[in-house]
PLY file of the C-alpha trace (Angstrom):
ply
format ascii 1.0
element vertex 88
property float x
property float y
property float z
element edge 87
property int vertex1
property int vertex2
end_header
-6.63 -14.96 -40.65
-6.84 -17.97 -38.53
-7.98 -21.17 -40.02
-8.69 -23.70 -37.55
-11.23 -23.44 -34.53
-8.12 -23.62 -32.22
-6.54 -20.97 -33.89
-10.09 -18.35 -33.64
-9.93 -19.08 -29.96
-6.56 -18.28 -29.77
-6.70 -14.69 -30.95
-10.11 -14.11 -28.66
-7.54 -15.13 -26.00
-4.71 -12.88 -27.20
-7.36 -9.83 -27.67
-8.33 -10.33 -23.61
-5.06 -10.93 -22.24
-3.77 -7.68 -24.66
-6.55 -5.74 -23.03
-5.73 -6.51 -19.47
-1.69 -6.28 -19.99
-2.52 -2.56 -21.41
-4.58 -1.91 -18.07
-1.82 -3.21 -15.86
1.06 -1.23 -17.67
-1.10 2.14 -17.59
-1.31 1.64 -13.67
2.66 0.85 -14.09
3.25 3.83 -16.08
0.72 6.24 -13.93
2.54 5.21 -10.64
5.87 6.21 -12.16
4.66 9.32 -13.50
3.04 10.40 -10.03
6.11 9.31 -8.26
8.25 11.53 -10.51
6.15 14.58 -10.22
6.10 14.40 -6.31
9.85 14.00 -6.27
10.07 17.30 -8.55
7.94 18.74 -5.89
9.86 17.68 -3.10
7.01 17.50 -0.27
8.74 14.52 1.50
5.60 13.72 3.75
3.63 13.12 0.44
6.66 11.21 -1.23
7.12 8.98 1.78
3.02 8.12 2.22
2.72 7.00 -1.54
5.96 5.44 -1.80
4.75 2.09 -0.06
1.45 1.95 -2.91
4.13 2.35 -5.44
6.08 0.02 -4.11
2.61 -2.34 -4.17
1.52 -1.27 -7.59
4.95 -2.37 -9.32
5.12 -5.66 -7.82
1.56 -6.12 -8.30
2.04 -5.66 -11.97
5.46 -7.76 -12.17
3.68 -10.75 -10.22
1.02 -10.88 -13.01
3.60 -10.94 -15.84
3.12 -8.00 -17.56
6.88 -6.40 -16.74
9.67 -8.51 -15.37
10.12 -8.52 -11.78
14.16 -7.06 -12.29
12.36 -4.16 -14.01
9.71 -3.22 -11.08
12.72 -3.55 -8.66
15.12 -1.62 -10.52
12.35 0.85 -11.14
11.59 1.15 -7.24
15.61 0.98 -6.28
16.27 3.95 -8.44
13.38 5.77 -7.02
14.17 5.25 -3.33
18.07 6.38 -4.34
16.03 9.94 -5.67
14.09 10.40 -2.45
17.09 9.41 -0.14
18.53 12.77 -1.73
15.80 14.94 -0.92
15.85 16.65 2.53
13.10 17.23 4.55
0 1
1 2
2 3
3 4
4 5
5 6
6 7
7 8
8 9
9 10
10 11
11 12
12 13
13 14
14 15
15 16
16 17
17 18
18 19
19 20
20 21
21 22
22 23
23 24
24 25
25 26
26 27
27 28
28 29
29 30
30 31
31 32
32 33
33 34
34 35
35 36
36 37
37 38
38 39
39 40
40 41
41 42
42 43
43 44
44 45
45 46
46 47
47 48
48 49
49 50
50 51
51 52
52 53
53 54
54 55
55 56
56 57
57 58
58 59
59 60
60 61
61 62
62 63
63 64
64 65
65 66
66 67
67 68
68 69
69 70
70 71
71 72
72 73
73 74
74 75
75 76
76 77
77 78
78 79
79 80
80 81
81 82
82 83
83 84
84 85
85 86
86 87
């Protein structure tokens, strides 16, 4: 348990940041799951429509520091590679 006043304040801050990060990571995972489902369905029009939103969501999460920027870039790259193999 925290002993000093500053340590007690820090635990409150950590709880708030943890909650915010969980929401952000949830959005990140949700975007990846939705994109994977769209790829499995093979609907090129829906995939192309969602891809810009997908990129935006991943970069927003990485910009805030919940995940690393290179991780987001790698996910985007791998997904775009999968999309390019899908035929119209």
